[in-house]
N, C-alpha and C positions, 0 to 999 in steps of 0.2 A: 609376905611369902610364907607359905605353910609347909615347910620341910623340917622334919625332925632332925636336928643337928646340934652337935656340941660346940658349934661356933667356927669351925674350919670353913674356908671358902675356896672356890676354884673359878677361874676366869674361863669363859667360853668365848669363841670368836665367830665372826660371821663368815660363812663359806664364801660368799660373794667377793669379799674384800680381804679377809685375813685380819680385820680390825677387831678389837675387843667389843663383845656384844653385851655381856652381863657378868656379874659376879654371883655365883650360886653357892648356897650352903652345901657342905658335904657331911654325909653321915658315916658313923662308925657302927660297929656291932652293938654297942650299948644303945645307940640311937635307934636301931632297928628293933631292939627288944622293948624300948620305950614306946615306940610306934605301935607294936602289937598290944601292949597294955592299954593304950588309949582306944585302939580299934576294939578290943574285947569289951571294954567298959561300955562302949557305945552300941555294940552289935545287938545285945539283947533287946534293948528298948526300940531300936530301929526295926528288928524282926517282928516285935509285937504289934507294930502299927498295921493297920489294914493295908492290903496290897494296893488299893486304889490310892491311898495317901502316899505310899512309897512311889507310885508311878507318877504323881503330879509333877515333880520337878522335871522329869524327863519328857513329859508331854509339853511342858513349857519351853524345853530346851530347843525343840524343833524350830520354832519361830524366832527365838531369841538368838540363836547362833546364826541363822540366815540374816537377820536384821543387822547384826554386828559383824558381818562377814569381812568387811574391809579391815577391821581391827585384827581379827585372827589370821587373816590372809597375810598381813604384813609380818606377824610373828612367826608364822610357819615358814615363810620365805627366808626370813632373816636367820633362822636357826638351821634350816636344811639346805638352802641354796637352790631349791626347786623353782621351776617356772610357775607363774601365778595360776595358770589354768590347771596345773597338776596340784597345786595347793587347794584349789577350789574343789577338786574331787574329794579331798579329805572333809571339807566342810559339808559337802552333800552327803557323804557317807555317815558322818556323825548324826546329821539331821534325820536322814531316812532310816538308818539302823536303830537309832535311839527311839524313834517313833514307832517302829515295828514292835520292839520289845515292850515299850510302855503300854501299848494297846493290847498286846496279847498275853502279858504276864498274868493278869487276873484269871484268865481261862486256863492257861498252862499250869498255874500253881494251885488251882482250886482242888479241893478234895474230890476224888473220883471213886464212885462205886464200882466194885469188882465182884465178879461172881464168886459166891462161897461154895464150900464143898457140899453143903446141904441147903437146897433152895428154901427160902424163907427162914430156916433155922440158923443159918450162918450169914451174918451181915459183915461184909468186908469193905474197908475203905482204904484207898491208897492216898497217903499224904506226902507232901514234898516239904521237907525240912531243909533250912539252910546248912551249908557246911560249917559256917562259923566265920573265921577270918581267912580270906583268900589272898595268897601272894600273887600279884600280877607284875610280870616282867615284860616290858615292851621295848621295841628297838627304835633306832633313830630315823629310819627311812620314811615311815608314816607315823609320826609321833602323835598327832591329833586323832587320826582315824583309828589306829590300833590301840592307843591308850584309852580312848573314851568308849569305843564300841565294845570292848571286852569288860570294861568296868560297869557299864550300865546294866547288863543282865545279872552280873554278880550282885550288884546292889539291889536290884529289883527282887532277887530271890531272898533277900533278907540277910545277906552277908555284909560284913564290913571288909575293907581292902587295905592291905599295905602294898603300895605300889612302887616299884623301882623303874621309872622310865630312864632312858639313856640320858646321861647328864647333858650332853650337847644339845638335846632337843626337849628339855624338860619345861620350857617356858609355855608351850602350848597346853600341856597338861595342867599346869598351875593356873593358867588363865581360865580354863574350863572349869575347874573346881571353884574358883572365885564366882564365875557366872552361875554355876549350879547352887552355890550358897545363897545367892541373891534370889534364886527361884525356889528356895526352901529346903535344900538338901543340908542335913547336919554335917558340918565340916569333919567331925570326929570320925565318921564312918569311912572317909577316904583319906588315909594317911599316905604321905609321900616321903620316900627316903632316896637319897642320891649318893652314888659311890661306885667304885670299881667292885666287880664280882669278888675279887680276892679279899676285899675289906668287909663286904656286907653279905656275900652270898650264903655263907653257912648260917648265919643268924636269920636271914630271910626265909630259908627252907626250913630251918628248925622250928620256927614259930607258926608255920602254915598248917591249915587244915585242908588246903587244896592249892595247887599251883597252876596258873595259866601262863604260858610262856610263848612268845613269838621271837624267833631268832634263828641262829645257825643250827644245822644238824648236830654239830659237835656239842654245842651247848645244851641242846635238847637231850642228848644221850646222858649227859652228866645229871640233868635234873631228873630225868626218869629214873636213873639209878638211885639217887637220893630219896626221891618220893617212894620208890619201892621198899627201901630200907625202913621207912616209917609207916608203910602201908596206908599212904594217903594217895588220892587220885591226882592226876595231872592231864592237861591238854596242851599239845605242842604243835604249833605250826612252824615248820622248819624250812629248809632250803629247797630249791628246785632248779632243774635244768630243762626248762620247759620247751616242748616242741610245737611248731605250728606247721600244718600240712596244707599245701595249696594243690588241689586236684586239677586235672587237666581241663575240667569244665568251669572252673572258677572265673568270676569277672575279675580280670587282672587289675584294673583301676581300683576297684574296692579292695582287693586283697593287698595291694601296695599301701593304700591308705591304712588299712587295718594293721598291717605289719609295722608301719612306722609308729602307730600308736602303742602297739603291743610291745615293741622293742625299746622304744626310747622315752616313754612316759617316765618322768622323775629321773631322767638320765639312766634309765635301766635299773635303777635301784629299787626294784619292786620284786617281791617274792614270786609274783605271778608272771613276771616279764618273760617274753620269748627270747631264748638264746640259741635255739636250733630251729632253723627254717628249711623245711623239706619241700621242694617244688617238683612237680611232675616234669620229667625230662622233655615232654612236648612243649611245655610253656616256660621252661627254666630260663632260657636266654632272654626272652622278652621280659619276663618278670625281674630278672636280675638287673637288666639295664634301667628299667623304670624305677625299681626300688633304689638303686645306687644313686640315680639322678635326683630323685625327691629327697633322699637322706642328705645328700650334699647340699641341698638348698635349705635345709632347716635353719631357722634363725636362732642362734645361741645368744644369750645375754644374761645380764645380772639385774635387769630392770624389774620393777614392780608393775609394769603395764602388761596388757593382755597379748601383745603382739610377739612376745618371746615364745619360741616353741620348745626350747629345751634349756634347762638351767645347768648348774654346775653339780659336780659331786659334793658330798657333804664333808669328807674328811681327807686328810693326806693319806691316811692308811688305805682308803678306797681307791684314790688316784694311783698310788703305788701298785695296788693289786691289779687294776685294770691295765695299766701300762705294761706290767710284767706279763700278763696273759697275751696281749697283743704282740709284744716284742718277741716273746718266745715263739708264738705261732709263725711270725714272719721269718724268724731265724731257721725255722724247720721247713719252710717252703710255702707257707700260705700266701694267698694273693689278697691284697687290700684293694677292694673296689672303690671304697671311699672312706675318708677319715684316717684313723690310725695314729693320731698324735694329740698331745696335750695342747691346750690354748691358753698359755699364761698371759697373752695379750688381753684376754677377756677377763680374767681373774685367776686367782692361784690354784683353783681346783677344777677348772674346766677341761673336758676331754671331748674331742670330736665324736659324733655318732659314727660307728664304724661297722662296715659290712666286709666280711671275709669269705673267700672260697678256698677250696683245696685243704681243708682241715683234716688232719690224720691223727691217729691214736697217740702218736708221741708228742702231741701238743697239749699243754696243760689246760687250755680252755676247752678241749674236746669233750671231757666228761665233768670237769670241775665247774662249779658255779662261778661265774665272773662277777655278777651283780654290778653291772655297769652298761654303758651304751654300746654294747658289742654284741653282734650276731653273725653266726656262721650259716652260709647257704650250702645245701646239699641236694643232690638229685635222687629221684626214685622213679621206678617204672610202673609199678602196680600198687593197688590199694593194700594188698598183702604186705608188700615190702615197706610201704609207708608205716603200717602198724608196727612191724617188726622194729623199724628204725626208731619210731616214736617211744616204743617201750624199752629200748636198749639203754637203760640208765637205772641207777639205784634210786632215783627220785620218782615221785609221782604226784605233783602238786596241781599243775594246770596244764591244759593243752588247748589247741585251736585248730579247727578244720575249716577250709574254705571251699565251697562247692556251690553250683547252681541247682543241684539235686539234693533237697533236704533229706529225702529218704536214704540216699547213699551216705550223706553226711552223718546221719544219726546212727546208721549201722556201723560206720567206721569209728565214730565216737565211743560207742559202747565197748569197743575192743581195746581202747587205749587205757592203760592203767594209771589214771590220774583222778584225783578227787573232784576236779571240775574240768569239764570239756565245753568249750564255746564253739558254736558253729556260726561262721561268718562274723565273728567278733574275737577279740584277742583275750580279754579277761573280764570286761565289765558286765556282760550279760549274766553270767553265772554269779559273780561276786556280789552284784548289787540286787540280786533276787533274794532278798533276805528271808523269804519263807523257806528256802531250800538250804541244806547244810552245806558248809564250805570247809575244806580241809584237805589234808594230804594222804596219799597212800605210800607205802614202802618207807624210804628214809625221809619223806617229807612230813611226817608227823603222826600224832595220835589225836583222836577226838575231832570235833567239829565246832566251828563258831557258826552263827546264824541258825535259822530254823528252831524248832522246839529243842533240839539238843544243845543249841548255843545258850539257852537259859537253864535247861534241866541238868546240865553238867555241874552247875553250882549248887546242886541240891542232893540230899540223900532221900531215897525212897523209903518210906516207912509204911508197913501194912499193919492196920488195926483190924482185928477180926473178933467180933462179938458173937458168942455162941448162945442160942437159946437154952434155957435150963431144962426144957422137956425133951431135948434130943441131944445126946452127946456121943462120945466115942466109946463109952463103956455100955455094956448091956443093961437093960432096965432090971430093976429088982426081980429076983426069982428066975431070971432067964440065964441059962448056962451060956458059956462063951461060944460053944459050938453051934448052938442054935442062933445066937446073935450074929455069928459069922455068916450063916446061911441067909438071914434076913438082910445083911448088908450086901451080900453078893446079888440077891434078887433086886434089891433096891438100885444098885449101881447099874445092873443090866437094863432095868426099866428107865432109869434116867437117860442112859445112852439112846434107847429107842425113842424117847420123847425129846431128845436133843436138849436135855436139861444140863448136860455136861460136855 
């Protein structure tokens, strides 16, 4: 196990059972500093390798992780408590996203010719240099997916990484590093430290040349503040209170299936998960009845087979937060259509998928992210009202629109202030389209993963301009500057007419 640690350990437990799962090393501030030293020592040699050579392990990762999927699926389920089909989404994400960046990195990182101030006389090249050592901080809810898909572009860009995954879910990251080492990745360029933010956070930020963080909005604000003090960049994918809009012309059967997937995947512990479900009043009653009935019929369980439709929450803290939100809503008059209680008979951290109506502003779950299998149903009467309601939040991460009229759906989607908007899907169509950027607006974050920006955020743009000796910015010998100024003015006007500038 390749964690920089002075010898302390911590026990993690399996969410399905509460039984001990593993003993993991714990890092301190000195361990983080040591990890940075190792990463910096390895980074220069790694960056000097041709990009095709750096890409090779990640090209091989695609087939390797798919071939060994049963092994990593067991690990992800054991450390998170999620259903197997939801763990499989993580495997697919790593395979697909890793392949996307491995194939496109040579083109995205290649030197680019840019127009110079004087045609022919000025030759300008844009280069992409690695940041150096990237601090990567990833959460517990999608440990394989978020841990690996942010690491791959950082490494492809020529950086080394000091990675702090959540301790509860570090096993999937460590397994993937072992796999990549077998495929040719130098272990030294991906350092792992484990520990609580109070113990390792300062050292982690102090040593970084760039910070990539996925987590809570509160945590993201702190990281942005510290990054600003050091004048280093950061990308932050943060919280969401994501809306889904069901228009009056939507196919209700498909919309109900889509809502179940969007609300209860990974027991709602998904930053893109739908927590606010707006349904046109003309179809509200029919939708609510079907949605509640199908939600009540979901199969919960702790099994490693594919029949389970929803697993457990990952921690006692999350179970307490979900219970508190639902209990508070009920106490203030919300109606539970289905669910609404923990299921200790299934395991220590299970909570029923829950559908509520009658949610009001005095309820904690009205505006705060629940991050669990809980969704509120609301009515609306017009497209304008739906947009207003969807945008009535500090967040702007993901949204979903359901309609039989794609033109109408696209028009409405462009008015929703969210980084990704899916039409007739909850989250997957936008997230898994790796060629398009993914990230949040407003309090949901800064920067983007995926697309060109998902790789280039880990680089510094450098401009190298070579000027011919026969033409410069000073007047030729024996020419006065006022005459030289006239020559420049005439030249610039001519260049404009000839579209040379």
